[in-house]
GUMARMI-976623 format. One record per residue: residue number from 1; residue in three letters; x negated, y negated, z of N, C-alpha, C in turn. Coordinates in steps of 0.05 Angstrom, whole numbers, plus 5000, padded with zeros to 4 digits. Example, Ala and Ser with C-alpha at 12.3 -4.5 7.8 and 13.67 -1.06 7.14 Angstrom:
+-----+-----+------+------+------+-------+-------+-------+------+------+------+
|   i |  aa | n_px | n_py | n_pz | ca_px | ca_py | ca_pz | c_px | c_py | c_pz |
+-----+-----+------+------+------+-------+-------+-------+------+------+------+
|   1 | ALA | 4736 | 5114 | 5156 |  4754 |  5090 |  5156 | 4736 | 5066 | 5156 |
|   2 | SER | 4743 | 5045 | 5142 |  4727 |  5021 |  5143 | 4742 | 4999 | 5157 |
+-----+-----+------+------+------+-------+-------+-------+------+------+------+
This chain:
+-----+-----+------+------+------+-------+-------+-------+------+------+------+
|   i |  aa | n_px | n_py | n_pz | ca_px | ca_py | ca_pz | c_px | c_py | c_pz |
+-----+-----+------+------+------+-------+-------+-------+------+------+------+
|   1 | MET | 4564 | 2482 | 1105 |  4576 |  2505 |  1092 | 4603 | 2497 | 1080 |
|   2 | THR | 4608 | 2504 | 1055 |  4632 |  2496 |  1041 | 4653 | 2518 | 1044 |
|   3 | ALA | 4677 | 2511 | 1049 |  4699 |  2530 |  1051 | 4706 | 2540 | 1023 |
|   4 | VAL | 4711 | 2566 | 1020 |  4719 |  2577 |  0995 | 4749 | 2579 | 0994 |
|   5 | THR | 4761 | 2568 | 0973 |  4789 |  2569 |  0969 | 4796 | 2594 | 0952 |
|   6 | PRO | 4813 | 2611 | 0962 |  4820 |  2635 |  0946 | 4834 | 2627 | 0920 |
|   7 | VAL | 4827 | 2642 | 0899 |  4840 |  2637 |  0873 | 4866 | 2652 | 0874 |
|   8 | PRO | 4889 | 2639 | 0868 |  4914 |  2653 |  0869 | 4917 | 2673 | 0847 |
|   9 | THR | 4927 | 2696 | 0853 |  4933 |  2717 |  0834 | 4962 | 2715 | 0827 |
|  10 | PRO | 4971 | 2728 | 0805 |  5000 |  2728 |  0800 | 5016 | 2738 | 0823 |
|  11 | PHE | 5007 | 2759 | 0837 |  5022 |  2770 |  0860 | 5022 | 2750 | 0882 |
|  12 | ALA | 4999 | 2738 | 0889 |  4997 |  2719 |  0911 | 5014 | 2694 | 0905 |
|  13 | ALA | 5013 | 2684 | 0881 |  5028 |  2660 |  0874 | 5058 | 2666 | 0876 |
|  14 | ARG | 5067 | 2689 | 0867 |  5095 |  2696 |  0868 | 5105 | 2698 | 0896 |
|  15 | GLN | 5089 | 2706 | 0915 |  5097 |  2709 |  0943 | 5092 | 2684 | 0959 |
|  16 | GLY | 5082 | 2663 | 0946 |  5077 |  2638 |  0960 | 5051 | 2639 | 0976 |
|  17 | LEU | 5033 | 2658 | 0969 |  5007 |  2660 |  0982 | 4985 | 2649 | 0964 |
|  18 | GLY | 4963 | 2644 | 0975 |  4940 |  2636 |  0959 | 4942 | 2609 | 0946 |
|  19 | GLY | 4960 | 2592 | 0954 |  4962 |  2565 |  0944 | 4978 | 2562 | 0919 |
|  20 | GLY | 4988 | 2583 | 0907 |  5003 |  2581 |  0882 | 5032 | 2573 | 0887 |
|  21 | PRO | 5046 | 2562 | 0867 |  5074 |  2555 |  0871 | 5092 | 2580 | 0872 |
|  22 | MET | 5113 | 2578 | 0887 |  5133 |  2600 |  0888 | 5146 | 2602 | 0861 |
|  23 | ALA | 5150 | 2626 | 0852 |  5164 |  2631 |  0826 | 5194 | 2625 | 0831 |
|  24 | THR | 5207 | 2616 | 0810 |  5235 |  2611 |  0813 | 5249 | 2638 | 0809 |
|  25 | GLY | 5269 | 2643 | 0826 |  5283 |  2668 |  0825 | 5268 | 2691 | 0838 |
|  26 | ALA | 5280 | 2714 | 0839 |  5267 |  2737 |  0852 | 5247 | 2749 | 0833 |
|  27 | PRO | 5224 | 2760 | 0844 |  5205 |  2772 |  0826 | 5216 | 2798 | 0815 |
|  28 | ALA | 5206 | 2805 | 0791 |  5216 |  2829 |  0778 | 5209 | 2854 | 0795 |
|  29 | ARG | 5226 | 2873 | 0796 |  5221 |  2898 |  0810 | 5199 | 2913 | 0796 |
|  30 | PRO | 5179 | 2923 | 0811 |  5157 |  2938 |  0797 | 5167 | 2963 | 0785 |
|  31 | GLN | 5156 | 2971 | 0763 |  5161 |  2996 |  0749 | 5139 | 3015 | 0757 |
|  32 | ALA | 5145 | 3041 | 0758 |  5124 |  3060 |  0766 | 5127 | 3086 | 0749 |
|  33 | TRP | 5104 | 3098 | 0744 |  5103 |  3124 |  0730 | 5082 | 3141 | 0745 |
|  34 | VAL | 5087 | 3167 | 0746 |  5067 |  3185 |  0757 | 5056 | 3200 | 0733 |
|  35 | VAL | 5030 | 3201 | 0731 |  5016 |  3215 |  0709 | 5004 | 3240 | 0720 |
|  36 | PHE | 5009 | 3263 | 0706 |  4998 |  3289 |  0713 | 4979 | 3298 | 0692 |
|  37 | THR | 4956 | 3309 | 0701 |  4936 |  3318 |  0682 | 4924 | 3344 | 0692 |
|  38 | GLY | 4913 | 3360 | 0673 |  4900 |  3384 |  0680 | 4870 | 3381 | 0681 |
|  39 | ARG | 4860 | 3358 | 0674 |  4831 |  3353 |  0673 | 4820 | 3350 | 0701 |
|  40 | THR | 4799 | 3365 | 0707 |  4786 |  3363 |  0733 | 4757 | 3371 | 0732 |
|  41 | ASP | 4740 | 3359 | 0749 |  4712 |  3368 |  0751 | 4708 | 3386 | 0775 |
|  42 | LEU | 4729 | 3389 | 0792 |  4727 |  3404 |  0816 | 4736 | 3433 | 0810 |
|  43 | GLY | 4718 | 3452 | 0813 |  4724 |  3480 |  0807 | 4748 | 3491 | 0822 |
|  44 | TRP | 4751 | 3485 | 0847 |  4773 |  3496 |  0863 | 4800 | 3486 | 0854 |
|  45 | LEU | 4801 | 3463 | 0840 |  4827 |  3454 |  0830 | 4837 | 3470 | 0806 |
|  46 | LYS | 4819 | 3486 | 0794 |  4827 |  3503 |  0772 | 4846 | 3525 | 0781 |
|  47 | LEU | 4848 | 3529 | 0808 |  4868 |  3548 |  0818 | 4896 | 3537 | 0816 |
|  48 | LEU | 4899 | 3511 | 0812 |  4925 |  3499 |  0809 | 4936 | 3504 | 0781 |
|  49 | ARG | 4961 | 3500 | 0777 |  4975 |  3504 |  0751 | 4962 | 3487 | 0729 |
|  50 | GLN | 4957 | 3499 | 0707 |  4945 |  3485 |  0684 | 4962 | 3461 | 0676 |
|  51 | GLY | 4950 | 3438 | 0672 |  4965 |  3414 |  0665 | 4974 | 3398 | 0689 |
|  52 | PHE | 4971 | 3410 | 0713 |  4981 |  3397 |  0738 | 4960 | 3401 | 0760 |
|  53 | ARG | 4936 | 3391 | 0754 |  4914 |  3394 |  0773 | 4907 | 3367 | 0787 |
|  54 | HIS | 4918 | 3346 | 0776 |  4913 |  3319 |  0788 | 4936 | 3301 | 0780 |
|  55 | CYS | 4941 | 3281 | 0797 |  4962 |  3261 |  0790 | 4953 | 3234 | 0800 |
|  56 | PHE | 4964 | 3214 | 0788 |  4959 |  3186 |  0796 | 4983 | 3169 | 0788 |
|  57 | VAL | 4983 | 3143 | 0796 |  5005 |  3126 |  0792 | 4998 | 3102 | 0774 |
|  58 | LEU | 5017 | 3095 | 0756 |  5015 |  3070 |  0741 | 5037 | 3052 | 0752 |
|  59 | LEU | 5031 | 3027 | 0756 |  5050 |  3007 |  0765 | 5050 | 2984 | 0746 |
|  60 | ARG | 5073 | 2973 | 0741 |  5075 |  2949 |  0723 | 5094 | 2930 | 0736 |
|  61 | GLN | 5085 | 2905 | 0738 |  5103 |  2884 |  0748 | 5095 | 2858 | 0734 |
|  62 | ASP | 5115 | 2845 | 0723 |  5111 |  2819 |  0709 | 5088 | 2821 | 0689 |
|  63 | GLY | 5087 | 2843 | 0674 |  5068 |  2846 |  0653 | 5040 | 2855 | 0661 |
|  64 | LEU | 5035 | 2858 | 0687 |  5009 |  2867 |  0697 | 5010 | 2897 | 0703 |
|  65 | TRP | 4991 | 2912 | 0692 |  4989 |  2941 |  0697 | 4968 | 2946 | 0719 |
|  66 | LEU | 4975 | 2964 | 0737 |  4956 |  2974 |  0757 | 4955 | 3004 | 0755 |
|  67 | ARG | 4931 | 3015 | 0758 |  4927 |  3044 |  0759 | 4916 | 3051 | 0787 |
|  68 | VAL | 4930 | 3068 | 0801 |  4922 |  3077 |  0828 | 4915 | 3106 | 0825 |
|  69 | ASP | 4889 | 3112 | 0826 |  4880 |  3139 |  0820 | 4864 | 3150 | 0844 |
|  70 | PRO | 4878 | 3166 | 0861 |  4864 |  3178 |  0885 | 4846 | 3201 | 0877 |
|  71 | LEU | 4820 | 3197 | 0879 |  4801 |  3217 |  0872 | 4790 | 3230 | 0897 |
|  72 | ALA | 4774 | 3251 | 0894 |  4763 |  3266 |  0917 | 4745 | 3248 | 0934 |
|  73 | ALA | 4729 | 3231 | 0921 |  4709 |  3215 |  0936 | 4719 | 3187 | 0944 |
|  74 | HIS | 4738 | 3177 | 0929 |  4748 |  3150 |  0933 | 4774 | 3146 | 0917 |
|  75 | THR | 4787 | 3124 | 0922 |  4811 |  3117 |  0906 | 4805 | 3094 | 0888 |
|  76 | GLU | 4810 | 3097 | 0863 |  4806 |  3075 |  0844 | 4832 | 3060 | 0841 |
|  77 | ILE | 4831 | 3034 | 0845 |  4854 |  3016 |  0840 | 4844 | 2996 | 0819 |
|  78 | GLU | 4856 | 2997 | 0796 |  4847 |  2981 |  0774 | 4869 | 2965 | 0761 |
|  79 | ALA | 4865 | 2939 | 0758 |  4883 |  2921 |  0743 | 4874 | 2923 | 0714 |
|  80 | LEU | 4893 | 2929 | 0697 |  4886 |  2934 |  0668 | 4896 | 2910 | 0652 |
|  81 | ALA | 4877 | 2898 | 0638 |  4883 |  2875 |  0620 | 4892 | 2886 | 0593 |
|  82 | LEU | 4918 | 2888 | 0590 |  4930 |  2899 |  0566 | 4949 | 2879 | 0554 |
|  83 | PRO | 4954 | 2881 | 0528 |  4974 |  2864 |  0515 | 5001 | 2867 | 0529 |
|  84 | PRO | 5018 | 2846 | 0529 |  5043 |  2847 |  0544 | 5062 | 2870 | 0536 |
|  85 | LEU | 5062 | 2878 | 0511 |  5080 |  2899 |  0502 | 5067 | 2927 | 0500 |
|  86 | TYR | 5043 | 2930 | 0511 |  5028 |  2955 |  0509 | 5043 | 2976 | 0525 |
|  87 | ASP | 5046 | 3000 | 0513 |  5060 |  3022 |  0526 | 5040 | 3042 | 0537 |
|  88 | LEU | 5030 | 3036 | 0561 |  5010 |  3052 |  0574 | 5019 | 3080 | 0580 |
|  89 | PRO | 5044 | 3085 | 0590 |  5053 |  3112 |  0594 | 5052 | 3129 | 0568 |
|  90 | ALA | 5059 | 3117 | 0545 |  5059 |  3131 |  0520 | 5030 | 3138 | 0512 |
|  91 | TRP | 5011 | 3120 | 0519 |  4983 |  3125 |  0513 | 4973 | 3150 | 0528 |
|  92 | TYR | 4981 | 3152 | 0554 |  4973 |  3175 |  0570 | 4986 | 3200 | 0559 |
|  93 | GLU | 5011 | 3199 | 0551 |  5024 |  3222 |  0539 | 5009 | 3231 | 0513 |
|  94 | ALA | 5000 | 3212 | 0497 |  4985 |  3218 |  0473 | 4958 | 3232 | 0479 |
|  95 | GLN | 4948 | 3227 | 0504 |  4924 |  3240 |  0513 | 4929 | 3268 | 0524 |
|  96 | GLY | 4954 | 3277 | 0524 |  4960 |  3304 |  0534 | 4970 | 3305 | 0563 |
|  97 | CYS | 4975 | 3282 | 0575 |  4985 |  3281 |  0603 | 5015 | 3282 | 0603 |
|  98 | ARG | 5026 | 3291 | 0625 |  5055 |  3289 |  0630 | 5059 | 3263 | 0645 |
|  99 | VAL | 5079 | 3248 | 0637 |  5085 |  3222 |  0650 | 5114 | 3221 | 0658 |
| 100 | VAL | 5119 | 3215 | 0683 |  5146 |  3215 |  0694 | 5152 | 3187 | 0705 |
| 101 | PRO | 5173 | 3173 | 0694 |  5181 |  3148 |  0706 | 5194 | 3153 | 0733 |
| 102 | VAL | 5188 | 3136 | 0752 |  5198 |  3140 |  0779 | 5208 | 3113 | 0791 |
| 103 | ARG | 5224 | 3115 | 0811 |  5233 |  3092 |  0825 | 5219 | 3090 | 0852 |
| 104 | LEU | 5208 | 3067 | 0858 |  5195 |  3063 |  0884 | 5216 | 3063 | 0906 |
| 105 | ARG | 5211 | 3077 | 0927 |  5229 |  3079 |  0950 | 5219 | 3061 | 0972 |
| 106 | ARG | 5235 | 3043 | 0981 |  5227 |  3025 |  1003 | 5249 | 3025 | 1024 |
| 107 | GLY | 5244 | 3014 | 1047 |  5264 |  3011 |  1068 | 5266 | 3035 | 1086 |
| 108 | HIS | 5246 | 3052 | 1087 |  5247 |  3075 |  1106 | 5246 | 3064 | 1134 |
| 109 | ARG | 5260 | 3077 | 1152 |  5259 |  3070 |  1180 | 5239 | 3086 | 1196 |
| 110 | ARG | 5230 | 3108 | 1185 |  5211 |  3125 |  1198 | 5185 | 3125 | 1182 |
| 111 | PRO | 5162 | 3130 | 1195 |  5137 |  3132 |  1180 | 5137 | 3158 | 1164 |
| 112 | ALA | 5120 | 3158 | 1144 |  5117 |  3182 |  1127 | 5106 | 3205 | 1144 |
| 113 | PRO | 5113 | 3230 | 1138 |  5103 |  3252 |  1153 | 5072 | 3254 | 1152 |
| 114 | VAL | 5060 | 3264 | 1173 |  5031 |  3268 |  1174 | 5024 | 3290 | 1155 |
| 115 | ALA | 5003 | 3286 | 1138 |  4995 |  3306 |  1119 | 4965 | 3302 | 1112 |
| 116 | LEU | 4953 | 3323 | 1102 |  4925 |  3321 |  1092 | 4925 | 3303 | 1068 |
| 117 | PHE | 4903 | 3288 | 1065 |  4900 |  3270 |  1042 | 4894 | 3286 | 1017 |
| 118 | SER | 4909 | 3281 | 0996 |  4904 |  3292 |  0970 | 4915 | 3272 | 0950 |
| 119 | CYS | 4911 | 3278 | 0924 |  4923 |  3260 |  0904 | 4953 | 3259 | 0907 |
| 120 | VAL | 4965 | 3282 | 0913 |  4994 |  3284 |  0915 | 5004 | 3267 | 0939 |
| 121 | GLU | 4990 | 3269 | 0961 |  4998 |  3254 |  0985 | 4995 | 3224 | 0980 |
| 122 | ALA | 4973 | 3216 | 0967 |  4969 |  3188 |  0960 | 4991 | 3177 | 0942 |
| 123 | VAL | 4998 | 3193 | 0922 |  5020 |  3185 |  0903 | 5046 | 3183 | 0918 |
| 124 | LYS | 5052 | 3202 | 0936 |  5077 |  3201 |  0951 | 5078 | 3176 | 0968 |
| 125 | ARG | 5055 | 3167 | 0980 |  5055 |  3143 |  0996 | 5060 | 3118 | 0979 |
| 126 | VAL | 5048 | 3117 | 0955 |  5053 |  3094 |  0938 | 5082 | 3093 | 0930 |
| 127 | LEU | 5094 | 3116 | 0924 |  5122 |  3117 |  0916 | 5141 | 3113 | 0939 |
| 128 | GLY | 5132 | 3117 | 0964 |  5150 |  3117 |  0987 | 5166 | 3142 | 0989 |
| 129 | LEU | 5155 | 3164 | 0979 |  5169 |  3190 |  0979 | 5162 | 3206 | 1004 |
| 130 | HIS | 5182 | 3213 | 1019 |  5178 |  3229 |  1043 | 5187 | 3258 | 1036 |
| 131 | ALA | 5169 | 3274 | 1027 |  5175 |  3302 |  1020 | 5152 | 3320 | 1030 |
| 132 | PRO | 5153 | 3328 | 1055 |  5131 |  3343 |  1067 | 5125 | 3370 | 1054 |
| 133 | ALA | 5145 | 3382 | 1041 |  5140 |  3408 |  1028 | 5127 | 3405 | 1001 |
| 134 | VAL | 5124 | 3381 | 0990 |  5112 |  3377 |  0965 | 5082 | 3373 | 0969 |
| 135 | LEU | 5066 | 3393 | 0960 |  5037 |  3393 |  0966 | 5019 | 3393 | 0941 |
| 136 | THR | 5029 | 3403 | 0919 |  5013 |  3405 |  0894 | 5024 | 3386 | 0873 |
| 137 | PRO | 5008 | 3380 | 0853 |  5019 |  3363 |  0831 | 5043 | 3377 | 0817 |
| 138 | TRP | 5042 | 3403 | 0814 |  5065 |  3417 |  0801 | 5090 | 3414 | 0818 |
| 139 | GLN | 5088 | 3417 | 0844 |  5111 |  3413 |  0862 | 5121 | 3385 | 0860 |
| 140 | LEU | 5103 | 3366 | 0859 |  5111 |  3337 |  0857 | 5126 | 3333 | 0830 |
| 141 | TYR | 5116 | 3344 | 0809 |  5129 |  3342 |  0783 | 5157 | 3353 | 0784 |
| 142 | ARG | 5160 | 3377 | 0795 |  5186 |  3390 |  0797 | 5205 | 3373 | 0815 |
| 143 | HIS | 5194 | 3362 | 0836 |  5211 |  3345 |  0854 | 5220 | 3320 | 0840 |
| 144 | LEU | 5202 | 3307 | 0825 |  5210 |  3282 |  0812 | 5229 | 3286 | 0788 |
| 145 | THR | 5226 | 3309 | 0775 |  5243 |  3314 |  0751 | 5268 | 3330 | 0758 |
| 146 | GLY | 5270 | 3339 | 0783 |  5294 |  3354 |  0790 | 5294 | 3383 | 0781 |
| 147 | ARG | 5271 | 3393 | 0774 |  5269 |  3421 |  0764 | 5263 | 3439 | 0788 |
| 148 | ALA | 5281 | 3458 | 0793 |  5278 |  3476 |  0816 | 5260 | 3500 | 0810 |
| 149 | ALA | 5258 | 3508 | 0785 |  5243 |  3532 |  0778 | 5224 | 3526 | 0755 |
| 150 | ALA | 5204 | 3543 | 0752 |  5185 |  3539 |  0730 | 5199 | 3543 | 0703 |
| 151 | PRO | 5190 | 3528 | 0683 |  5203 |  3531 |  0656 | 5194 | 3557 | 0643 |
+-----+-----+------+------+------+-------+-------+-------+------+------+------+
C-alpha cells in the first residue's frame, strides 16, 4: 500500500502544514462580509423581515474567496475560483442582497454562548461574535451596522 502525500493548499502552505514552504512575513488578515437575502424555500422563514430571511459569510484571504452558507439541511463551504480583482460582495449587492463588511473577532477567553443552530448562529460563530440576544438576520444586520431601530 502506497502512502498518500497531501497536496498543500495555499492555507496549509502558509501555516507550514502539508509540506509547503512557510510564507515570508505574516499572512494577510482575512476579510469578511455578511450577506443578507430575502430568498428562501422554507415557508416559515417568510415570517421574518423581507430581505432578511437568510444570511451567510464571504471570506477572502490572499486572493482566495470562501463562501460559508449555513442551510437548513447542511452547511455549504465553497472555495470560489474567481479572478484576483473580482468584487464578489458587489456581485451579491447587484443580485439584491445586502452586504456588510465585518471584522473577524478572535482572542475570546470564554466560549460562545449556547444557542440553537441557525444561519445567524453559524455566521456569529464564523465571525467570533458573542451576541446572545441576536437571533434573526435582521437583528444581526442591525447589530453589525450599529442601527438600533428600524429604518
